[in-house]
C-alpha positions as CSV (number, residue, x, y, z in Angstrom):
1,X,106.3,130.9,91.4
2,X,105.5,131.6,87.9
3,X,102.5,129.6,86.7
4,X,102.5,127.6,83.5
5,X,99.6,127.5,81.0
6,X,98.5,125.8,77.9
7,X,100.4,127.7,75.7
8,X,103.7,126.8,77.3
9,X,103.2,123.4,76.5
10,X,103.8,123.9,72.8
11,X,107.7,124.2,72.7
12,X,108.0,121.1,75.0
13,X,105.8,119.0,72.9
14,X,107.6,120.4,69.7
15,X,110.9,119.3,71.2
16,X,109.6,116.0,72.7
17,X,108.1,115.0,69.4
18,X,111.3,115.8,67.6
19,X,113.1,113.2,70.0
20,X,110.4,110.7,69.4
21,X,111.2,111.1,65.5
22,X,114.9,110.6,66.3
23,X,114.3,107.4,68.4
24,X,111.9,106.0,65.8
25,X,108.8,106.2,68.0
26,X,107.4,108.9,65.8
27,X,107.3,108.0,61.8
28,X,109.5,110.2,59.7
29,X,106.0,110.7,57.7
30,X,104.0,112.1,60.6
31,X,103.3,115.6,60.8
32,X,102.7,117.7,63.9
33,X,99.9,120.3,63.5
34,X,100.9,124.0,63.3
35,X,101.5,125.8,66.9
36,X,98.2,127.7,66.3
37,X,96.1,124.6,65.9
38,X,97.9,122.8,69.1
39,X,97.4,126.3,71.0
40,X,93.5,126.3,70.1
41,X,93.1,122.6,71.1
42,X,95.2,123.0,74.3
43,X,93.2,126.2,75.3
44,X,89.8,124.6,74.8
45,X,90.7,121.6,76.7
46,X,92.2,123.5,79.6
47,X,89.2,125.4,80.1
48,X,86.9,122.2,79.6
49,X,88.8,120.7,82.5
50,X,87.2,123.3,84.9
51,X,83.5,122.5,83.8
52,X,81.0,119.9,85.1
53,X,78.1,118.5,83.2
54,X,75.1,117.6,85.7
55,X,77.6,117.7,88.5
56,X,79.9,115.1,86.7
57,X,83.6,116.2,86.3
58,X,84.5,116.1,82.6
59,X,86.9,113.6,81.3
60,X,87.7,112.9,77.7
61,X,90.6,112.6,74.9
62,X,90.7,115.0,72.3
63,X,92.3,113.4,69.1
64,X,94.0,116.0,66.4
65,X,93.3,114.1,63.6
66,X,91.2,113.5,60.4
67,X,89.0,110.5,59.4
68,X,91.4,110.1,56.4
69,X,94.1,109.6,59.3
70,X,92.1,107.0,61.1
71,X,91.6,105.0,57.8
72,X,95.3,105.1,57.1
73,X,96.2,103.4,60.2
74,X,95.1,100.2,58.7
75,X,93.6,98.9,61.9
76,X,90.0,97.5,61.6
77,X,89.5,97.6,65.2
78,X,89.5,101.4,65.2
79,X,85.8,102.1,64.8
80,X,84.6,105.5,63.5
81,X,81.6,107.3,64.3
82,X,81.4,110.3,61.8
83,X,78.9,113.2,62.3
84,X,77.0,114.4,59.4
85,X,77.6,117.4,59.5
86,X,80.6,118.1,61.8
87,X,79.9,119.7,65.2
88,X,81.4,123.0,66.3
89,X,84.6,122.7,68.7
90,X,83.0,124.7,71.5
91,X,82.7,124.4,75.2
92,X,79.2,123.8,75.0
93,X,79.4,121.2,72.5
94,X,82.1,119.5,74.3
95,X,80.1,119.5,77.5
96,X,77.3,117.7,75.9
97,X,79.4,115.1,74.2
98,X,81.9,114.0,76.5
99,X,79.7,111.7,78.6
100,X,79.4,109.5,75.6
101,X,83.2,109.7,75.0
102,X,84.6,107.6,77.8
103,X,88.2,108.2,77.6
104,X,89.1,104.8,78.4
105,X,87.5,103.6,75.2
106,X,86.9,106.5,72.9
107,X,88.4,109.6,71.4
108,X,86.9,112.9,70.4
109,X,88.1,113.5,66.7
110,X,88.8,117.2,66.0
111,X,90.3,118.7,62.8
112,X,90.3,122.2,61.1
113,X,87.0,123.3,59.5
114,X,88.2,122.9,56.2
115,X,88.5,119.2,56.6
116,X,90.9,116.4,55.1
117,X,94.6,116.2,56.0
118,X,95.7,119.1,54.2
119,X,95.1,121.8,57.0
120,X,97.8,119.9,59.2
121,X,100.4,121.1,57.0
122,X,101.8,125.0,57.5
123,X,99.9,127.1,55.1
124,X,96.8,124.9,54.7
125,X,93.4,126.0,54.7
126,X,93.1,126.9,58.4
127,X,95.4,129.9,58.1
128,X,94.7,133.4,57.0
129,X,96.5,135.1,54.1
130,X,98.9,136.9,56.4
131,X,99.6,133.6,58.2
132,X,97.4,134.0,61.4
133,X,95.0,131.5,62.7
134,X,91.1,132.8,61.8
135,X,89.0,132.6,64.5
136,X,86.3,131.6,62.1
137,X,88.2,128.7,61.1
138,X,88.8,127.1,64.5
139,X,88.6,123.2,64.8
140,X,85.6,121.2,64.4
141,X,84.4,117.9,65.9
142,X,84.1,115.3,63.2
143,X,83.2,112.3,65.0
144,X,84.2,110.0,67.7
145,X,86.9,106.9,67.3
146,X,86.2,103.8,69.4
147,X,89.6,102.2,70.3
148,X,88.2,99.7,73.0
149,X,89.3,99.4,76.4
150,X,92.5,97.2,75.7
151,X,94.9,100.2,75.5
152,X,93.6,102.1,78.5
153,X,93.8,98.8,80.7
154,X,97.6,98.2,79.1
155,X,98.7,101.7,79.7
156,X,97.8,101.3,83.5
157,X,99.3,98.1,84.1
158,X,96.5,95.7,83.0
159,X,95.0,93.9,80.3
160,X,96.7,91.3,77.9
161,X,98.2,93.7,75.7
162,X,97.7,96.8,73.4
163,X,95.2,95.1,71.0
164,X,94.3,98.6,69.4
165,X,96.9,101.4,69.5
166,X,95.8,105.0,69.5
167,X,96.0,106.6,66.1
168,X,99.4,108.4,65.4
169,X,98.2,112.0,66.3
170,X,98.3,114.5,68.9
171,X,95.9,113.3,71.7
172,X,95.1,116.0,74.5
173,X,93.6,114.1,77.6
174,X,91.3,115.9,80.0
175,X,91.0,114.1,83.4
176,X,91.1,116.5,86.4
177,X,90.8,120.4,86.8
178,X,93.5,122.3,85.6
179,X,95.1,119.4,84.1
180,X,95.9,118.4,80.6
181,X,98.2,115.7,79.1
182,X,99.4,115.5,75.5
183,X,100.5,112.2,73.8
184,X,101.2,110.8,70.4
185,X,100.0,107.7,69.6
186,X,100.7,106.4,73.2
187,X,103.8,108.0,73.6
188,X,103.5,110.9,76.5
189,X,104.9,114.2,75.4
190,X,103.9,116.6,78.3
191,X,101.4,117.2,81.2
192,X,100.1,120.5,82.3
193,X,99.4,120.1,86.2
194,X,99.1,122.4,89.1
195,X,100.6,125.3,86.9
196,X,103.6,123.3,86.0
197,X,104.7,121.5,82.9
198,X,105.8,117.8,83.9
199,X,107.5,115.5,81.7
200,X,106.7,111.7,81.9
201,X,110.0,110.5,83.1
202,X,109.5,112.7,86.2
203,X,107.4,109.8,87.6
204,X,108.4,109.1,91.2
205,X,107.0,105.6,91.4
206,X,109.5,104.7,89.0
207,X,112.7,106.4,89.9
208,X,114.2,108.2,93.0
209,X,113.4,108.0,96.6
210,X,109.8,106.6,96.3
211,X,111.1,103.9,93.8
212,X,113.7,102.9,96.3
213,X,111.1,102.4,99.1
214,X,109.3,100.0,96.3
215,X,112.4,98.3,95.4
216,X,112.5,95.4,98.2
217,X,109.0,94.3,97.4
218,X,109.7,94.7,93.6
219,X,112.7,92.6,93.8
220,X,111.2,89.8,95.9
221,X,108.5,89.8,93.0
222,X,111.0,89.5,90.3
223,X,112.6,86.6,92.1
224,X,109.4,84.8,92.8
225,X,108.6,85.0,88.9
226,X,112.0,84.1,87.7
227,X,111.6,81.2,90.4
228,X,108.3,80.0,89.2
229,X,109.7,80.2,85.4
230,X,112.9,78.4,86.2
231,X,114.8,81.3,84.9
232,X,117.9,83.1,85.8
233,X,117.2,86.5,83.9
234,X,113.7,87.9,82.5
235,X,115.3,89.2,79.4
236,X,118.8,87.3,78.3
237,X,119.3,90.0,75.8
238,X,119.1,92.7,78.7
239,X,116.7,95.0,76.7
240,X,114.0,95.1,79.4
241,X,115.5,93.1,82.5
242,X,113.5,95.5,85.0
243,X,109.7,94.5,83.5
244,X,108.8,92.5,86.5
245,X,109.8,95.4,88.8
246,X,107.9,97.6,86.6
247,X,105.0,95.2,86.5
248,X,105.0,95.3,90.3
249,X,105.0,99.1,90.7
250,X,102.1,99.2,88.0
251,X,99.7,97.6,90.4
252,X,100.2,100.6,92.9
253,X,99.5,102.8,89.9
254,X,96.5,100.9,88.9
255,X,95.1,101.4,92.6
256,X,95.7,105.2,92.5
257,X,94.1,105.4,89.2
258,X,90.8,103.4,90.5
259,X,90.5,105.6,93.7
260,X,91.0,108.7,91.6
261,X,88.3,107.4,89.3
262,X,85.8,107.0,91.9
263,X,86.1,110.7,92.8
264,X,85.9,110.7,96.3
265,X,89.7,110.7,97.2
266,X,91.6,108.3,99.7
267,X,95.0,107.4,101.5
268,X,97.0,104.2,100.9
269,X,99.8,103.8,103.5
270,X,102.3,101.1,102.7
271,X,104.5,99.7,105.6
272,X,107.2,97.0,105.2
273,X,106.4,93.4,105.1
274,X,106.2,91.7,108.4
275,X,104.3,94.5,110.1
276,X,101.0,93.5,111.9
277,X,98.2,95.9,112.6
278,X,98.5,94.6,116.3
279,X,102.0,95.5,116.6
280,X,102.8,98.0,119.4
281,X,104.6,100.0,116.7
282,X,101.5,100.5,114.6
283,X,99.2,100.7,117.3
284,X,101.1,104.0,118.6
285,X,100.6,105.5,115.4
286,X,97.4,104.3,113.9
287,X,93.8,103.4,115.0
288,X,92.2,101.0,112.7
289,X,88.4,101.0,112.4
290,X,88.5,97.7,110.5
291,X,91.2,95.3,111.0
292,X,91.2,93.1,108.1
293,X,94.4,91.2,107.3
294,X,93.9,89.4,104.2
295,X,96.5,87.4,101.8
296,X,96.5,90.1,99.3
297,X,97.2,89.8,95.6
298,X,101.0,88.7,95.7
299,X,100.1,85.2,94.3
300,X,97.8,86.4,91.5
301,X,100.5,89.2,90.4
302,X,103.2,86.4,90.2
303,X,100.8,84.1,88.5
304,X,99.8,86.8,86.1
305,X,103.2,87.7,84.9
306,X,104.2,84.0,84.7
307,X,101.4,83.2,82.4
308,X,102.1,86.4,80.4
309,X,105.7,85.1,79.9
310,X,104.6,81.4,79.1
311,X,102.1,82.5,76.6
312,X,104.4,84.8,74.8
313,X,107.2,82.1,74.7
314,X,104.5,79.6,73.3
315,X,103.4,82.1,70.7
316,X,106.8,82.6,69.4
317,X,107.7,78.9,69.1
318,X,104.3,78.6,67.2
319,X,105.2,81.5,65.0
320,X,108.6,80.0,64.2
321,X,107.2,76.2,63.5
322,X,106.6,75.0,60.3
323,X,103.5,73.0,61.4
324,X,101.3,73.2,64.5
325,X,99.9,70.1,66.3
326,X,96.3,70.5,67.5
327,X,97.6,69.6,71.2
328,X,99.9,72.8,70.9
329,X,97.0,74.9,69.8
330,X,94.9,73.6,72.4
331,X,97.5,74.3,74.9
332,X,98.2,77.7,73.7
333,X,94.2,78.3,74.2
334,X,94.4,77.1,77.7
335,X,97.2,79.4,78.8
336,X,95.3,82.2,77.3
337,X,92.0,81.4,79.0
338,X,93.8,80.9,82.4
339,X,95.4,84.4,81.9
340,X,92.3,85.9,81.2
341,X,91.1,84.5,84.4
342,X,93.9,85.8,86.4
343,X,93.6,89.3,84.7
344,X,90.0,89.4,85.8
345,X,90.7,88.5,89.2
346,X,93.6,91.0,89.2
347,X,91.3,93.9,88.1
348,X,88.5,93.1,90.5
349,X,91.0,93.0,93.3
350,X,92.2,96.6,92.5
351,X,88.7,97.7,92.4
352,X,87.9,96.1,95.8
353,X,91.0,97.8,97.3
354,X,89.8,101.1,95.8
355,X,86.5,100.7,97.3
356,X,87.9,100.2,100.7
357,X,89.9,103.5,100.4
358,X,86.7,105.4,100.0
359,X,86.1,104.9,103.6
360,X,86.9,107.6,106.0
361,X,90.6,107.1,106.9
362,X,93.6,105.4,105.3
363,X,93.9,101.9,103.6
364,X,96.8,100.2,105.0
365,X,99.0,97.7,103.0
366,X,102.5,96.3,103.3
367,X,105.0,96.3,100.6
368,X,103.5,92.8,99.5
369,X,100.2,94.6,98.9
370,X,98.8,92.4,101.6
371,X,95.6,94.4,103.2
372,X,96.3,95.1,107.2
373,X,93.1,97.2,107.4
374,X,91.0,100.2,106.2
375,X,89.3,103.1,107.9
376,X,92.6,103.7,109.6
377,X,93.0,107.1,111.7
378,X,96.5,108.4,111.9
379,X,96.6,109.2,115.8
380,X,100.4,110.3,116.1
381,X,100.8,113.7,116.6
382,X,103.5,115.9,115.4
383,X,103.4,119.7,116.5
384,X,107.1,120.1,115.6
385,X,106.1,119.4,111.9
386,X,105.3,122.7,110.6
387,X,107.0,122.5,107.1
388,X,107.4,119.9,104.7
389,X,109.4,119.8,101.4
390,X,107.7,119.6,98.0
391,X,109.8,117.6,95.3
392,X,110.2,119.1,92.1
393,X,111.8,116.1,90.4
394,X,111.7,112.5,90.8
395,X,114.8,112.4,92.6
396,X,114.0,115.4,95.2
397,X,117.1,117.1,93.9
398,X,115.1,120.2,93.8
399,X,112.7,120.9,96.9
400,X,111.2,123.8,98.4
401,X,109.7,124.5,101.9
402,X,106.1,124.4,102.2
403,X,103.9,125.0,105.5
404,X,102.1,121.8,106.5
405,X,98.9,123.8,107.2
406,X,98.4,124.6,103.6
407,X,97.2,121.2,103.2
408,X,93.8,119.5,104.0
409,X,93.3,117.0,106.8
410,X,93.7,113.9,104.6
411,X,97.2,115.3,103.4
412,X,98.2,116.3,107.0
413,X,97.4,113.0,108.5
414,X,99.3,110.9,105.8
415,X,102.4,113.6,106.4
416,X,102.3,113.0,110.2
417,X,102.4,109.3,109.6
418,X,105.4,109.7,107.2
419,X,107.1,111.8,109.8
420,X,106.8,109.2,112.4
421,X,107.4,106.1,110.2
422,X,110.5,106.7,108.0
423,X,110.2,103.2,106.5
424,X,106.5,104.0,105.3
425,X,105.1,105.5,102.1
426,X,102.1,107.4,101.8
427,X,99.9,107.7,98.3
428,X,97.2,110.8,98.7
429,X,94.5,110.9,96.1
430,X,92.7,113.9,96.4
431,X,88.9,114.3,95.7
432,X,89.8,116.5,92.6
433,X,92.0,113.9,91.2
434,X,95.6,115.0,92.1
435,X,97.8,112.2,93.0
436,X,100.8,112.7,95.5
437,X,103.3,110.6,97.1
438,X,105.0,111.3,100.4
439,X,107.9,109.8,102.6
440,X,110.5,110.7,105.0
441,X,113.9,111.5,103.9
442,X,116.4,112.0,106.8
443,X,114.9,114.6,109.0
444,X,112.6,116.0,106.2
445,X,109.1,114.5,105.1
446,X,109.1,115.0,101.2
447,X,105.9,115.2,99.2
448,X,105.9,114.7,95.5
449,X,103.0,116.6,94.2
450,X,102.7,115.7,90.6
451,X,102.4,111.9,89.9
452,X,101.6,110.9,86.6
453,X,99.4,107.7,86.3
454,X,100.1,105.2,83.3
455,X,101.7,105.2,80.1
456,X,99.3,107.8,78.8
457,X,100.1,110.2,81.4
458,X,96.6,110.5,82.8
């Protein structure tokens, strides 16, 4: 297999950025930095991903933009911290700065040494007379941009909404060793992971056999939400009718994300609704250390989406009204406060489940996200399972054989579970941050090795 490296992302970024312009998600006035600048930033971020600072893995987001561009975004919530003078764009400097630039709330602002917005254009001050990229004119760190946590929460399925959008610029995210993700103002362009270039639409949680496993739970969730709202359809215009199903799947993404952020790894086994920890079917396959059936978060998820819809509808009505009565305004405030309380409860629930996944063994949920137990050991043996299939796309159209002994204990136990349980799904988060999903398809156990979490692709 030929491995991909940072430079291989450049043509993909250019093509995806052009598609964004044609769709209108990238403004015609926006300018992509020259390939030399993109390459310098990508290579630095890639090498940074392998570094540690006082045994902490480096995680950060690097924004290729000038302070003027942040000002031009005309968003007072984007708070700048400008360094006087700028700092060099080096591994040593980034290692020292990264702990202060939590990727959930801040961006590291980077520009060519000449400064200003001009160098982003072809022929700018960062280029040598012969058109090449001079080593002495490499990028510099001009400061930090505080965007708050709302966008991070929103992009990972939580929060009340994107109160602060990232600035319209190229953002390179470093989250795990050997992996970098590139986005433009929230639009994911491409990700380099495991030596391969992945596109955001390749997320198996949202299409293909994995999404098909989640479909019964997602459809039941959508029906529960519509029933509570007294509606037949979520979006009568048909533009986003699948939003409730996507919201359901986002909770699983949030759980995987929080497990990854703990940097310990973990496994989540999902089984169909109605399965009990004491069923003979389960007892022959899994030994629970902690049997802990709990109601789960189903009602919270339903209540959250119902409140979001009611709040949005009420806001729309008030925007169209010529006058607003005091009672209407107080009702809107009450809805907002209730939604905030439910959002906090959901956030706490996902953090709690992620903590349970840190215990040796697997966290077991049903497709309603009801907790069945944790610290579960897969006891079902499968000596005949010597080879699995690695899926190279979300639909598993391209697969290649892979020996099961190439994986560690955590992965092998999850793969054995899937082999014995065709109606189950395994989400495996490795200690280094990789997120993988497995299930059985026919006679094969299929593993999707590249799962992108969140709208930011990180």
